[in-house]
DSSP file (Angstrom, degrees, kcal/mol; ACC not computed):
  #  RESIDUE AA STRUCTURE BP1 BP2  ACC     N-H-->O    O-->H-N    N-H-->O    O-->H-N    TCO  KAPPA ALPHA  PHI   PSI    X-CA   Y-CA   Z-CA
    1    1 A M              0   0    0      0, 0.0     2,-0.3     0, 0.0    97,-0.2   0.000 360.0 360.0 360.0 130.8 -179.7  -66.8   14.0
    2    2 A K        -     0   0    0     95,-0.1     2,-0.6     2,-0.0    92,-0.1  -0.765 360.0-157.2-100.9 144.8 -182.3  -68.7   12.1
    3    3 A H        -     0   0    0     -2,-0.3    94,-0.1    90,-0.1     2,-0.1  -0.949  22.0-137.7-120.5 108.5 -181.8  -72.1   10.5
    4    4 A A    >   -     0   0    0     -2,-0.6     3,-1.8     1,-0.1     4,-0.1  -0.343  11.2-129.1 -71.9 145.5 -184.3  -72.7    7.7
    5    5 A I  G >  S+     0   0    0      1,-0.3     3,-1.9     2,-0.2    -1,-0.1   0.723 102.8  75.2 -64.2 -22.4 -185.9  -76.1    7.4
    6    6 A H  G 3  S+     0   0    0      1,-0.3    -1,-0.3     3,-0.0     4,-0.1   0.582  80.0  73.0 -69.0  -7.0 -185.0  -76.1    3.7
    7    7 A Q  G <  S+     0   0    0     -3,-1.8    -1,-0.3     2,-0.1    -2,-0.2   0.600  75.6 102.1 -79.8 -11.3 -181.4  -76.8    4.8
    8    8 A L  S <  S-     0   0    0     -3,-1.9     2,-0.5    -4,-0.1    79,-0.1  -0.465  85.9-107.6 -71.7 146.8 -182.5  -80.4    5.6
    9    9 A N    >   -     0   0    0     74,-0.2     3,-1.7     1,-0.1    -1,-0.1  -0.648  18.8-150.5 -80.4 120.7 -181.5  -83.0    3.1
   10   10 A K  G >  S+     0   0    0     -2,-0.5     3,-1.8     1,-0.3     4,-0.3   0.749  91.6  72.2 -63.0 -24.7 -184.6  -84.2    1.1
   11   11 A A  G 3  S+     0   0    0      1,-0.3    -1,-0.3     2,-0.1     3,-0.2   0.755 101.4  45.2 -62.3 -22.1 -183.0  -87.6    0.6
   12   12 A F  G <  S+     0   0    0     -3,-1.7    -1,-0.3     1,-0.2    -2,-0.2   0.182  79.9 106.4-107.4  15.9 -183.6  -88.3    4.3
   13   13 A D    <   +     0   0    0     -3,-1.8     2,-0.3     4,-0.1    -1,-0.2   0.859  66.4  73.5 -61.5 -36.9 -187.2  -87.0    4.4
   14   14 A H  S  > S-     0   0    0     -4,-0.3     4,-2.2    -3,-0.2     3,-0.2  -0.601  82.0-133.3 -86.4 140.0 -188.7  -90.4    4.7
   15   15 A R  H  > S+     0   0    0     -2,-0.3     4,-2.4     1,-0.2     5,-0.1   0.817 105.3  57.2 -61.0 -31.8 -188.4  -92.3    8.0
   16   16 A V  H  > S+     0   0    0      2,-0.2     4,-2.8     1,-0.2    -1,-0.2   0.930 108.8  45.2 -66.3 -43.9 -187.2  -95.5    6.2
   17   17 A R  H  > S+     0   0    0      2,-0.2     4,-2.4     1,-0.2    -2,-0.2   0.879 112.2  52.2 -66.9 -36.0 -184.3  -93.7    4.6
   18   18 A L  H  X S+     0   0    0     -4,-2.2     4,-2.1     2,-0.2    -1,-0.2   0.922 112.3  46.2 -62.3 -43.6 -183.5  -92.0    7.9
   19   19 A G  H  X S+     0   0    0     -4,-2.4     4,-2.4     2,-0.2    -2,-0.2   0.904 110.2  52.7 -65.9 -42.9 -183.5  -95.5    9.5
   20   20 A V  H  X S+     0   0    0     -4,-2.8     4,-2.5     1,-0.2    -2,-0.2   0.944 112.2  45.2 -58.9 -48.4 -181.4  -97.1    6.8
   21   21 A M  H  X S+     0   0    0     -4,-2.4     4,-2.3     1,-0.2    -1,-0.2   0.888 110.2  54.2 -65.1 -38.2 -178.7  -94.4    7.1
   22   22 A A  H  X S+     0   0    0     -4,-2.1     4,-0.9     2,-0.2    -1,-0.2   0.923 111.9  44.9 -60.9 -43.8 -178.8  -94.6   10.9
   23   23 A V  H >X S+     0   0    0     -4,-2.4     4,-0.8     1,-0.2     3,-0.6   0.922 114.1  48.8 -65.9 -43.9 -178.1  -98.3   10.8
   24   24 A L  H 3< S+     0   0    0     -4,-2.5    52,-0.4     1,-0.2     3,-0.3   0.805 105.7  57.6 -69.0 -28.0 -175.4  -98.0    8.1
   25   25 A M  H 3< S+     0   0    0     -4,-2.3    -1,-0.2     1,-0.2    -2,-0.2   0.792 104.6  53.5 -69.5 -26.5 -173.7  -95.2   10.1
   26   26 A A  H << S+     0   0    0     -4,-0.9     2,-0.3    -3,-0.6    -1,-0.2   0.691 116.4  29.0 -82.7 -19.3 -173.3  -97.6   13.0
   27   27 A G  S  < S-     0   0    0     -4,-0.8    49,-0.3    -3,-0.3     3,-0.1  -0.808  73.1-118.1-136.4 175.3 -171.7 -100.4   11.1
   28   28 A E  S    S-     0   0    0      1,-0.3     2,-0.4    -2,-0.3    48,-0.4   0.981  92.6  -4.6 -76.8 -71.5 -169.5 -101.2    8.2
   29   29 A A        -     0   0    0     46,-0.1     2,-0.4    44,-0.0    -1,-0.3  -0.978  64.1-163.3-128.4 141.7 -171.6 -103.3    5.9
   30   30 A V  E     -A   74   0A   0     44,-2.6    44,-2.5    -2,-0.4    -6,-0.0  -0.985  18.9-125.4-128.2 133.4 -175.1 -104.6    6.6
   31   31 A S  E  >  -A   73   0A   0     -2,-0.4     4,-2.6    42,-0.2    42,-0.3  -0.325  24.7-113.7 -74.7 159.2 -176.9 -107.4    4.8
   32   32 A F  H  > S+     0   0    0     40,-2.5     4,-2.7     1,-0.2     5,-0.2   0.927 117.3  48.3 -55.1 -48.3 -180.3 -106.9    3.2
   33   33 A N  H  > S+     0   0    0     39,-0.2     4,-2.6     1,-0.2     5,-0.2   0.899 111.5  48.8 -64.8 -41.3 -181.9 -109.4    5.6
   34   34 A D  H  > S+     0   0    0      2,-0.2     4,-2.8     1,-0.2    -1,-0.2   0.914 113.8  46.4 -63.8 -42.0 -180.3 -107.8    8.7
   35   35 A L  H  X S+     0   0    0     -4,-2.6     4,-2.1     2,-0.2    -2,-0.2   0.913 112.9  50.3 -66.0 -41.9 -181.4 -104.3    7.6
   36   36 A K  H  X>S+     0   0    0     -4,-2.7     5,-2.0    -5,-0.2     4,-0.8   0.917 115.1  43.0 -62.1 -44.5 -184.9 -105.6    6.8
   37   37 A E  H  <5S+     0   0    0     -4,-2.6     3,-0.4     3,-0.2    -2,-0.2   0.921 112.4  52.3 -68.5 -44.3 -185.2 -107.2   10.2
   38   38 A T  H  <5S+     0   0    0     -4,-2.8    -2,-0.2     1,-0.2    -1,-0.2   0.891 120.5  33.4 -59.1 -41.4 -183.7 -104.3   12.1
   39   39 A L  H  <5S-     0   0    0     -4,-2.1    -1,-0.2    -5,-0.2    -2,-0.2   0.481 104.8-127.2 -96.6  -3.7 -186.1 -101.8   10.5
   40   40 A D  T  <5 +     0   0    0     -4,-0.8     2,-0.3    -3,-0.4    -3,-0.2   0.968  56.7 148.4  56.0  59.5 -189.1 -104.2   10.3
   41   41 A L      < -     0   0    0     -5,-2.0    -1,-0.2    -6,-0.1     2,-0.2  -0.788  49.6-110.4-120.7 161.5 -189.7 -103.6    6.6
   42   42 A T     >  -     0   0    0     -2,-0.3     4,-2.4     1,-0.1     5,-0.3  -0.485  36.4-109.0 -81.5 162.7 -190.9 -105.6    3.6
   43   43 A D  H  > S+     0   0    0      1,-0.2     4,-2.7     2,-0.2     5,-0.2   0.937 118.5  46.3 -56.7 -48.3 -188.5 -106.6    0.9
   44   44 A G  H  > S+     0   0    0      2,-0.2     4,-2.3     1,-0.2    -1,-0.2   0.880 111.0  51.0 -65.9 -39.7 -190.1 -104.1   -1.6
   45   45 A N  H  > S+     0   0    0      2,-0.2     4,-1.8     1,-0.2    -1,-0.2   0.941 114.3  43.5 -63.6 -47.9 -190.2 -101.2    0.8
   46   46 A L  H  X S+     0   0    0     -4,-2.4     4,-2.7     1,-0.2     5,-0.3   0.937 113.0  52.3 -62.8 -46.7 -186.5 -101.6    1.8
   47   47 A A  H  X S+     0   0    0     -4,-2.7     4,-2.1    -5,-0.3    -1,-0.2   0.896 109.3  49.0 -59.1 -42.6 -185.4 -102.1   -1.8
   48   48 A S  H  X S+     0   0    0     -4,-2.3     4,-1.5     1,-0.2    -1,-0.2   0.896 114.2  44.4 -67.8 -38.5 -187.1  -99.0   -3.1
   49   49 A H  H  X S+     0   0    0     -4,-1.8     4,-1.9     2,-0.2    -2,-0.2   0.876 113.1  50.1 -74.6 -36.5 -185.7  -96.8   -0.4
   50   50 A V  H  X S+     0   0    0     -4,-2.7     4,-2.7     1,-0.2    -2,-0.2   0.891 107.6  55.7 -66.0 -37.1 -182.2  -98.2   -0.7
   51   51 A A  H  X S+     0   0    0     -4,-2.1     4,-2.5    -5,-0.3    -1,-0.2   0.895 106.6  50.2 -60.8 -39.7 -182.4  -97.6   -4.4
   52   52 A A  H  X S+     0   0    0     -4,-1.5     4,-1.6     2,-0.2    -1,-0.2   0.905 112.5  46.3 -65.1 -41.1 -183.2  -93.9   -3.8
   53   53 A L  H  <>S+     0   0    0     -4,-1.9     5,-2.5     2,-0.2     6,-0.9   0.863 112.4  50.8 -69.4 -35.3 -180.2  -93.6   -1.5
   54   54 A E  H ><5S+     0   0    0     -4,-2.7     3,-1.4     4,-0.2    -2,-0.2   0.923 107.9  52.5 -66.2 -43.6 -178.0  -95.5   -3.9
   55   55 A K  H 3<5S+     0   0    0     -4,-2.5    -1,-0.2     1,-0.3    -2,-0.2   0.853 107.0  53.1 -59.8 -35.8 -179.1  -93.1   -6.8
   56   56 A A  T 3<5S-     0   0    0     -4,-1.6    -1,-0.3    -5,-0.2    -2,-0.2   0.594 118.0-115.5 -75.4  -9.9 -178.1  -90.2   -4.6
   57   57 A G  T < 5S+     0   0    0     -3,-1.4    23,-0.5    -4,-0.4    22,-0.2   0.622  87.5 112.2  86.5  13.9 -174.7  -91.7   -4.1
   58   58 A Y  S   <S+     0   0    0     -5,-2.5    19,-2.0    21,-0.2     2,-0.4   0.678  72.2  41.7 -94.3 -19.5 -175.2  -92.2   -0.3
   59   59 A V  E     -B   76   0A   0     -6,-0.9     2,-0.5    17,-0.3    17,-0.2  -0.988  66.0-150.9-131.7 137.3 -175.3  -96.0   -0.3
   60   60 A Q  E     -B   75   0A   0     15,-3.0    15,-1.7    -2,-0.4     2,-0.5  -0.922  13.7-151.4-107.0 134.7 -173.2  -98.6   -2.1
   61   61 A V  E     -B   74   0A   0     -2,-0.5     2,-0.5    13,-0.2    13,-0.2  -0.885   7.9-167.3-107.6 131.8 -174.7 -101.9   -2.9
   62   62 A T  E     -B   73   0A   0     11,-2.8    11,-2.6    -2,-0.5     2,-0.5  -0.979   4.0-170.0-120.8 122.0 -172.6 -105.1   -3.2
   63   63 A K  E     +B   72   0A   0     -2,-0.5     2,-0.3     9,-0.2     9,-0.2  -0.936  20.8 143.0-113.4 131.5 -174.2 -108.2   -4.6
   64   64 A Q  E     -B   71   0A   0      7,-2.4     7,-3.6    -2,-0.5     2,-0.5  -0.932  44.8-105.9-151.8 173.0 -172.5 -111.5   -4.5
   65   65 A F  E     -B   70   0A   0     -2,-0.3     2,-0.6     5,-0.2     3,-0.1  -0.924  15.5-162.7-109.7 135.3 -173.2 -115.2   -4.1
   66   66 A V  E >  S-B   69   0A   0      3,-3.0     3,-1.8    -2,-0.5     2,-0.5  -0.942  78.5 -43.0-112.3 105.3 -172.5 -117.1   -0.9
   67   67 A G  T 3  S-     0   0    0     -2,-0.6    -2,-0.0     1,-0.2     0, 0.0  -0.647 124.1 -30.7  67.8-123.5 -172.6 -120.7   -2.0
   68   68 A K  T 3  S+     0   0    0     -2,-0.5    -1,-0.2    -3,-0.1    -3,-0.0   0.324 120.5  97.2-105.7   6.2 -175.7 -120.7   -4.3
   69   69 A K  E <  S- B   0  66A   0     -3,-1.8    -3,-3.0     1,-0.0     2,-0.2  -0.801  75.3-122.1-100.4 134.5 -177.5 -118.0   -2.3
   70   70 A P  E     - B   0  65A   0      0, 0.0     2,-0.4     0, 0.0    -5,-0.2  -0.489  27.1-165.1 -69.5 142.8 -177.5 -114.4   -3.4
   71   71 A N  E     - B   0  64A   0     -7,-3.6    -7,-2.4    -2,-0.2     2,-0.5  -0.979   5.1-171.2-134.2 119.8 -176.2 -112.0   -0.7
   72   72 A T  E     - B   0  63A   0     -2,-0.4   -40,-2.5    -9,-0.2     2,-0.3  -0.942   7.1-178.9-113.6 129.3 -176.7 -108.3   -0.9
   73   73 A T  E     -AB  31  62A   0    -11,-2.6   -11,-2.8    -2,-0.5     2,-0.4  -0.904   8.7-155.7-125.8 156.8 -174.9 -105.9    1.5
   74   74 A Y  E     +AB  30  61A   0    -44,-2.5   -44,-2.6    -2,-0.3     2,-0.3  -0.947  11.0 176.5-129.3 147.3 -175.0 -102.2    1.9
   75   75 A H  E     - B   0  60A   0    -15,-1.7   -15,-3.0    -2,-0.4     2,-0.3  -0.988  34.9-106.0-147.4 152.3 -172.7  -99.6    3.3
   76   76 A A  E     - B   0  59A   0    -52,-0.4   -17,-0.3   -48,-0.4   -18,-0.1  -0.542  35.0-132.8 -73.9 134.0 -172.8  -95.8    3.5
   77   77 A T     >  -     0   0    0    -19,-2.0     4,-2.8    -2,-0.3     5,-0.2  -0.335  26.8-105.0 -77.3 167.9 -170.4  -94.0    1.2
   78   78 A A  H  > S+     0   0    0      1,-0.2     4,-2.2     2,-0.2     5,-0.2   0.912 125.8  49.9 -60.0 -41.1 -168.2  -91.2    2.4
   79   79 A E  H  > S+     0   0    0    -22,-0.2     4,-2.5     1,-0.2    -1,-0.2   0.893 110.9  49.6 -63.3 -40.3 -170.5  -88.8    0.6
   80   80 A G  H  > S+     0   0    0    -23,-0.5     4,-2.5     2,-0.2    -2,-0.2   0.902 109.4  51.0 -66.0 -41.7 -173.5  -90.4    2.3
   81   81 A R  H  X S+     0   0    0     -4,-2.8     4,-2.3     2,-0.2    -2,-0.2   0.920 113.0  45.9 -61.2 -43.8 -171.9  -90.3    5.7
   82   82 A Q  H  X S+     0   0    0     -4,-2.2     4,-2.6     2,-0.2    -2,-0.2   0.916 112.7  49.7 -66.7 -43.3 -171.1  -86.6    5.3
   83   83 A A  H  X S+     0   0    0     -4,-2.5     4,-2.2     1,-0.2    -1,-0.2   0.900 112.4  48.0 -62.9 -40.3 -174.6  -85.8    4.0
   84   84 A F  H  X S+     0   0    0     -4,-2.5     4,-2.5     2,-0.2    -1,-0.2   0.908 111.3  49.6 -68.2 -41.1 -176.2  -87.6    6.9
   85   85 A Q  H  X S+     0   0    0     -4,-2.3     4,-2.5     2,-0.2    -2,-0.2   0.908 111.6  49.4 -61.7 -42.3 -174.0  -85.9    9.5
   86   86 A D  H  X S+     0   0    0     -4,-2.6     4,-2.2     2,-0.2    -2,-0.2   0.904 110.2  51.4 -63.9 -40.3 -174.9  -82.5    7.9
   87   87 A H  H  X S+     0   0    0     -4,-2.2     4,-2.2     2,-0.2    -2,-0.2   0.930 111.5  46.5 -60.9 -46.9 -178.6  -83.4    8.1
   88   88 A L  H  X S+     0   0    0     -4,-2.5     4,-2.5     1,-0.2    -2,-0.2   0.885 110.2  53.5 -64.5 -38.8 -178.3  -84.3   11.7
   89   89 A S  H  X S+     0   0    0     -4,-2.5     4,-2.3     2,-0.2    -1,-0.2   0.903 108.4  49.9 -62.6 -41.2 -176.4  -81.1   12.5
   90   90 A T  H  X S+     0   0    0     -4,-2.2     4,-2.3     2,-0.2    -2,-0.2   0.910 109.9  51.0 -63.7 -42.1 -179.1  -79.1   10.8
   91   91 A L  H  X S+     0   0    0     -4,-2.2     4,-2.2     1,-0.2    -2,-0.2   0.917 109.6  50.4 -60.1 -43.4 -181.7  -80.9   12.9
   92   92 A E  H  X S+     0   0    0     -4,-2.5     4,-1.8     1,-0.2    -2,-0.2   0.898 109.6  50.6 -62.7 -40.3 -179.7  -80.1   16.1
   93   93 A K  H  X S+     0   0    0     -4,-2.3     4,-1.0     1,-0.2    -1,-0.2   0.915 109.9  50.2 -63.9 -41.3 -179.5  -76.5   15.2
   94   94 A L  H  < S+     0   0    0     -4,-2.3     3,-0.4     1,-0.2    -2,-0.2   0.893 109.9  50.9 -61.8 -39.8 -183.2  -76.3   14.6
   95   95 A L  H  < S+     0   0    0     -4,-2.2    -1,-0.2     1,-0.2    -2,-0.2   0.842 112.8  45.6 -66.8 -33.7 -183.8  -78.0   18.0
   96   96 A R  H  < S+     0   0    0     -4,-1.8    -1,-0.2    -5,-0.2    -2,-0.2   0.568  85.6 117.9 -86.7  -9.5 -181.6  -75.4   19.8
   97   97 A Q  S  < S-     0   0    0     -4,-1.0     2,-0.3    -3,-0.4   -95,-0.1  -0.329  72.8-114.4 -62.3 134.1 -183.1  -72.4   18.0
   98   98 A D              0   0    0    -97,-0.2    -1,-0.1     1,-0.2    -2,-0.1  -0.539 360.0 360.0 -71.4 130.8 -184.7  -70.0   20.3
   99   99 A G              0   0    0     -2,-0.3    -1,-0.2    -3,-0.1    -2,-0.1   0.463 360.0 360.0 -78.6 360.0 -188.5  -69.8   19.7
C-alpha cells in the first residue's frame, strides 16, 4: 500500500510551523516569549508563522495585558491538534512504507 506525499498537510511544510505545533501540542498555552526562546526565532519570524497557523484555524491567539505589559499566548485548537496528529500519522506511514 502506498501513501502519497500529497497527503501531508501543507500548513506544516515549514520547519517553524512544525516546531510551533510540536511545542503547543506539549502544553496548554505558551507565551510569545517562551515560544520564541524555545524555537530560537526572531519576533517577526515567529509572528508570521503563527499568523499562518491562526488563519488555518490551528492556533488560537489570546492577547491581554499583565499590568501594563502586553502578553500574548497561543494554544493549539482542537482542529489544529487533529490536523497535526494526522500529519504525523502520514509521516509515520511514509517511514514504514516498504521501498
